[in-house]
C-alpha positions in Angstrom: -13.2 -18.4 -14.0 -14.9 -21.7 -13.8 -13.3 -24.9 -12.5 -11.1 -26.7 -15.0 -10.1 -23.6 -17.0 -6.4 -23.0 -17.1 -5.1 -19.9 -15.4 -4.0 -17.5 -18.1 -6.2 -18.9 -20.8 -8.5 -15.9 -20.9 -5.8 -13.3 -21.5 -3.2 -15.2 -23.6 -3.0 -15.0 -27.4 -0.5 -17.4 -29.0 1.3 -17.1 -32.3 3.4 -19.6 -34.3 4.9 -22.6 -32.4 4.0 -22.5 -28.7 3.7 -25.4 -26.3 0.1 -26.3 -25.5 0.7 -25.8 -21.7 2.3 -22.4 -22.1 0.4 -19.3 -21.1 1.0 -15.8 -19.7 0.7 -17.0 -16.1 2.2 -13.9 -14.4 -0.1 -11.0 -15.3 -0.7 -7.4 -14.2 -0.6 -8.3 -10.4 2.9 -9.6 -10.8 3.8 -6.3 -12.5 2.3 -4.4 -9.6 4.0 -6.5 -7.0 7.7 -5.5 -7.7 6.4 -2.0 -8.4 4.9 -1.7 -4.9 7.8 -3.2 -3.1 10.1 -0.9 -5.1 8.1 2.1 -4.0 8.4 1.0 -0.4 12.2 0.7 -0.7 12.6 4.0 -2.5 10.5 5.9 0.0 12.4 4.5 2.9 15.8 5.3 1.3 14.6 8.9 0.9 13.6 9.1 4.6 17.1 7.7 5.5 18.8 10.6 3.8 17.9 12.6 6.9 17.7 10.1 9.6 21.0 8.3 8.7 23.0 10.7 6.6 22.0 13.9 8.4 20.6 15.8 5.5 18.7 18.2 7.8 17.2 20.2 4.9 15.2 17.1 3.9 13.7 16.6 7.4 10.1 17.4 6.3 10.3 15.2 3.2 12.0 12.4 5.3 9.3 12.2 7.9 6.6 12.3 5.2 8.4 9.5 3.3 8.8 7.4 6.4 5.0 7.3 7.1 4.2 7.0 3.4 6.6 4.0 3.2 4.6 2.3 6.0 1.4 2.7 4.0 3.0 1.3 0.9 4.5 -1.5 2.9 1.0 -2.7 4.0 -0.1 -2.8 0.4 3.0 -4.5 -1.0 1.9 -8.1 -0.4 -1.6 -7.5 -1.7 -0.8 -8.2 -5.4 0.5 -11.6 -4.5 -2.7 -12.3 -2.5 -4.9 -11.3 -5.4 -2.8 -13.4 -7.8 -2.8 -16.6 -5.6 -5.3 -19.3 -6.5 -5.5 -20.2 -2.8 -4.9 -16.9 -0.9 -6.3 -18.3 2.4 -3.1 -20.4 2.6 -0.8 -17.3 2.6 -0.1 -17.4 6.3 1.7 -20.7 6.0 4.7 -18.8 4.6 5.0 -17.1 8.0 4.3 -20.2 10.1 6.7 -22.5 8.3 9.7 -20.2 7.5 12.8 -21.5 5.7 15.4 -19.8 3.4 15.3 -22.6 0.8 12.3 -20.8 -0.7 12.5 -17.3 -2.0 8.9 -16.6 -1.2 9.4 -17.9 2.4 12.4 -15.7 2.7 10.3 -12.8 1.6 7.9 -13.5 4.5 10.7 -13.3 7.0 12.2 -10.2 5.5 8.8 -8.5 5.2 8.1 -9.2 8.9 11.4 -7.9 10.0 11.1 -4.8 7.8 7.6 -4.1 9.0 8.8 -4.2 12.6 11.7 -1.8 11.8 9.6 0.8 10.0 6.8 0.7 12.7 9.5 1.0 15.4 11.2 3.9 13.7 7.9 5.8 13.3 7.2 5.3 17.0 10.6 6.8 18.0 10.2 9.7 15.6 6.7 10.5 16.7 6.7 9.4 20.4 6.9 13.0 21.6 3.8 13.8 19.6 1.9 10.8 20.9 2.7 11.9 24.5 1.7 15.5 23.8 -1.6 14.4 22.3 -2.4 12.0 25.1 -1.9 14.8 27.7 -3.7 17.4 25.6 -6.8 15.2 25.2 -6.8 14.1 28.9 -9.6 16.5 30.1 -11.5 16.9 26.8 -15.0 15.6 26.6 -16.7 13.8 23.7 -16.6 10.4 22.2 -14.2 11.4 19.4 -11.8 12.9 21.8 -12.1 9.8 24.1 -11.3 7.5 21.2 -8.3 9.6 20.1 -7.1 9.9 23.7 -7.1 6.1 24.1 -5.4 5.6 20.8 -2.5 8.0 21.8 -2.3 6.4 25.2 -1.8 3.0 23.7 0.8 4.5 21.2 2.9 6.0 24.0 3.4 2.4 25.4 3.5 4.0 28.8 6.6 6.1 28.2 5.7 9.7 28.9 9.3 11.1 29.4 9.9 14.0 27.0 13.1 15.3 28.5 16.0 16.3 26.2 17.8 13.2 27.2 14.9 10.9 26.3 14.3 12.7 23.0 18.0 12.3 22.1 17.7 8.6 22.8 14.7 8.5 20.6 16.6 10.2 17.8 19.5 7.8 18.2 17.3 4.8 18.1 15.5 6.1 15.0 18.9 6.6 13.3 20.0 3.1 14.2 16.8 1.5 12.9 17.0 3.6 9.7 20.5 2.4 9.1 19.5 -1.2 9.6 16.4 -0.7 7.5 18.3 0.4 4.4 19.9 -3.0 3.5 16.7 -4.7 4.6 14.6 -2.5 2.3 17.0 -3.1 -0.5 16.9 -6.9 0.2 13.0 -6.8 0.3 12.9 -5.4 -3.2 16.1 -7.0 -4.5 14.6 -10.4 -3.8 12.0 -9.7 -6.4 14.7 -9.2 -8.9 16.4 -12.3 -7.5 13.3 -14.4 -8.2 13.3 -13.3 -11.9 17.1 -13.5 -12.3 17.2 -17.0 -10.9 14.7 -18.5 -13.4 17.2 -20.4 -15.6 14.5 -21.5 -18.0 13.8 -17.8 -19.0 16.4 -16.2 -21.2 15.2 -12.6 -20.6 15.2 -12.9 -16.8 18.4 -15.0 -16.3 21.0 -12.3 -15.4 22.9 -11.5 -12.2 22.2 -7.8 -12.8 18.5 -8.2 -12.3 18.4 -7.7 -8.5 20.6 -4.6 -8.7 18.6 -3.1 -11.6 15.4 -3.7 -9.6 16.8 -2.0 -6.5 18.1 1.1 -8.4 14.8 1.6 -10.4 12.9 1.1 -7.1 14.7 3.9 -5.4 14.0 6.1 -8.4 10.3 5.3 -8.4 10.0 5.7 -4.6 11.6 9.1 -4.6 9.5 10.3 -7.5 6.2 9.1 -5.9 7.1 10.8 -2.6 7.9 14.1 -4.4 4.7 13.9 -6.4 2.5 13.1 -3.4 4.2 15.7 -1.3 3.6 18.4 -4.0 0.0 17.5 -4.4 -0.7 17.6 -0.7 1.1 20.9 -0.2 -0.6 22.5 -3.2 -4.0 21.4 -1.9 -3.1 22.9 1.5 -2.2 26.2 -0.2 -5.4 26.1 -2.1 -7.4 25.6 1.1 -5.6 28.4 2.8 -6.3 30.9 0.0 -10.0 29.9 -0.4 -10.9 29.3 3.3 -12.7 32.0 5.2 -11.2 30.7 8.4 -7.8 31.7 9.7 -5.8 28.4 9.6 -2.7 30.1 11.0 -0.6 29.4 7.9 0.9 31.6 5.2 0.4 30.2 1.7 3.3 32.1 0.2 5.7 31.0 2.9 4.5 27.4 2.5 5.1 27.6 -1.2 8.7 28.9 -0.7 9.6 26.1 1.6 8.1 23.6 -0.8 10.0 24.5 -4.0 13.3 24.7 -2.0 12.8 21.2 -0.6 11.7 19.8 -4.0 14.8 21.2 -5.7 17.1 19.6 -3.2 15.2 16.2 -3.5 15.4 16.5 -7.3 19.2 16.2 -7.1 19.0 12.8 -5.5 16.4 11.7 -8.0 18.6 12.6 -10.9 21.6 10.8 -9.4 19.7 7.5 -8.9 18.1 7.9 -12.3 21.6 8.0 -13.9 22.6 4.8 -11.9 19.4 3.0 -12.9 19.6 3.8 -16.6 23.3 2.9 -16.7 22.6 -0.5 -15.3 19.7 -1.2 -17.6 21.7 -0.2 -20.7 24.7 -2.2 -19.5 22.5 -5.3 -19.2 21.1 -4.7 -22.7 24.6 -4.3 -24.2 25.9 -7.4 -22.4 23.1 -9.5 -23.8 23.9 -8.4 -27.3 27.6 -8.9 -26.9 27.4 -12.4 -25.4 24.7 -13.4 -28.0 23.7 -16.7 -26.3 21.6 -19.3 -28.0 18.3 -17.6 -27.2 19.5 -14.2 -28.4 17.7 -14.4 -31.8 14.3 -14.6 -30.3 15.2 -12.1 -27.5 16.3 -9.7 -30.1 13.0 -10.0 -32.0 11.2 -9.4 -28.7 13.3 -6.4 -27.6 13.9 -4.6 -30.9 10.8 -5.5 -32.8 7.7 -6.7 -30.9 8.3 -4.7 -27.7 10.2 -1.8 -29.3 7.5 0.8 -28.4 7.2 -0.5 -24.8 10.9 -0.6 -24.2 12.5 2.2 -26.2 9.6 4.7 -26.5 7.7 4.2 -23.2 10.3 3.0 -20.8 13.5 4.8 -22.0 12.2 7.9 -23.9 9.1 8.9 -21.9 10.2 7.3 -18.6 13.9 8.4 -18.5 15.1 10.8 -21.2 12.1 13.2 -21.2 11.9 13.6 -17.3 15.7 13.7 -17.0 15.7 16.6 -19.5 12.8 18.4 -17.7 14.6 18.2 -14.4 18.0 19.4 -15.7 16.6 22.5 -17.5 17.2 25.8 -15.6 14.6 27.6 -13.5 12.9 24.4 -12.3 9.2 24.8 -11.6 6.7 22.6 -9.6 4.7 22.0 -12.8 7.8 20.6 -14.5 8.6 18.5 -11.5 5.0 17.0 -11.4 5.2 16.1 -15.1 8.7 14.6 -14.7 7.8 12.5 -11.6 4.7 11.2 -13.3 6.8 10.1 -16.3 9.4 8.6 -14.1 6.9 6.5 -12.3 5.4 5.5 -15.6 8.8 4.6 -16.9 9.5 2.3 -13.9 6.1 0.7 -14.3 6.9 0.0 -18.0 10.3 -1.5 -16.9 8.4 -3.9 -14.6 5.9 -4.6 -17.4 8.6 -5.3 -19.9 10.4 -7.6 -17.5 7.3 -9.6 -16.3 5.2 -9.6 -19.5 8.1 -9.3 -22.0 9.8 -12.2 -20.3 6.8 -14.4 -21.1 6.3 -13.1 -24.6 8.3 -15.9 -26.3 7.7 -19.6 -26.2 10.3 -22.0 -24.8 10.3 -23.5 -28.3 12.1 -20.3 -29.3 9.8 -20.3 -32.4 6.6 -18.8 -31.1 5.2 -15.8 -29.2 2.5 -15.0 -26.7 0.7 -11.7 -26.1 -1.0 -10.6 -22.9 -4.4 -8.9 -23.4 -5.2 -7.4 -20.0 -8.9 -7.8 -19.1 -10.5 -4.4 -19.0 -14.1 -5.2 -18.2 -14.2 -8.0 -15.6 -16.8 -10.8 -16.1 -15.4 -13.0 -13.3 -13.4 -12.7 -10.0 -10.4 -13.9 -11.9 -10.6 -11.2 -14.7 -11.2 -8.6 -12.0 -8.1 -9.6 -10.0 -5.8 -10.0 -13.0 -7.2 -7.1 -15.0 -7.4 -3.3 -15.0 -9.6 -2.9 -12.0 -7.4 -5.2 -9.8 -4.4 -3.1 -10.7 -6.2 0.2 -9.9 -7.3 -1.2 -6.6 -3.7 -1.9 -5.7 -2.6 1.6 -6.9 -5.2 3.5 -4.9 -5.0 1.5 -1.6 -1.7 3.1 -0.4 -3.2 6.6 -0.6 -6.3 5.6 1.3 -4.1 3.9 4.0 -1.8 6.9 4.2 -4.8 9.2 4.6 -6.0 7.1 7.6 -2.5 6.8 9.1 -1.9 10.5 8.7 -4.9 11.2 10.9 -3.0 9.7 13.8 0.6 10.2 12.8 0.7 13.6 11.0 3.7 13.3 8.6 3.2 16.9 7.4 3.1 19.4 10.2 3.1 22.9 8.6 4.1 25.9 10.8 3.8 29.5 10.0 
């Protein structure tokens, strides 16, 4: 995008009576931003079911979710950086903190949450770090030397693995996880707060917005963790069956553990789905009942122009279909995979309908704007605010998780 061209001009199409300075300023990256922060919160809440609430049958899923949440957390601010016109100034949020700005508050909360998650991972895996540092002590080779130094650093000099020390680690992880739950909810709820506090926008101005965002965030985070866990375990089983080497694992036993764990996790997913859908429908009914001045144009957007996006994609495909698939008897992994993909799609459409749908009507209340997402980028701006920018954000957590998992193995399978 060349100098002097208005941000949003290339992907905004106007209809009827729209102010000259009105455009779709918040595009796909602002859709991805609450989606990513929501996945962080949801994954952390899932891990807390074991660490805080003592659901011991979810231990494997909890440890996996904790590390996955950390990978998601690193990516969470990236959509904002891609969206900013001056991304090099982003550090000023951290250097000049104050709670009079929602974005500045996010910087503070993000930093605190980052420290909490990193510390909890350290307490959970400290024994493993010590064992690896000792095991690699006398091994030769550059690769072993690098790994040995990494694990030495990660131990922070604490090599005590007695029962008393491990109990203290477990207690510290539980305390951090308990503190992290409200912080994680606040981290994502603040995104809903930003939208809900915009008085000039009739679709966003509702006190329920932060709560709706939090509930749908937990749903999406649990669904993504389940989906990723299934894919990894199924790939592991495939490698066991096709490998000529003895990996010391039993594919059938691994599959039995997997389906049992997924069925238990599904119950929590269904519960949070009910809460999320209830809040969203309640908000919709409340808007129609109060019928404020802007209701006429809101009704035309919700029930006419965005009918397919809201009622078919978000509610039917994103909630009703997966909800039905998960409730049917004799649950299978294939059905869970389809259901979790649809749930994540439904939450993405919820974010899309809030961000893009909230800008679909003019402040004149007599015109509309449409967002045409750039598919083939012809400039850095159309790359960042287009399909490839969104795909970049979507893929990054998995790449980071793969790298982190090389050092902190969140999935340790035993025969």
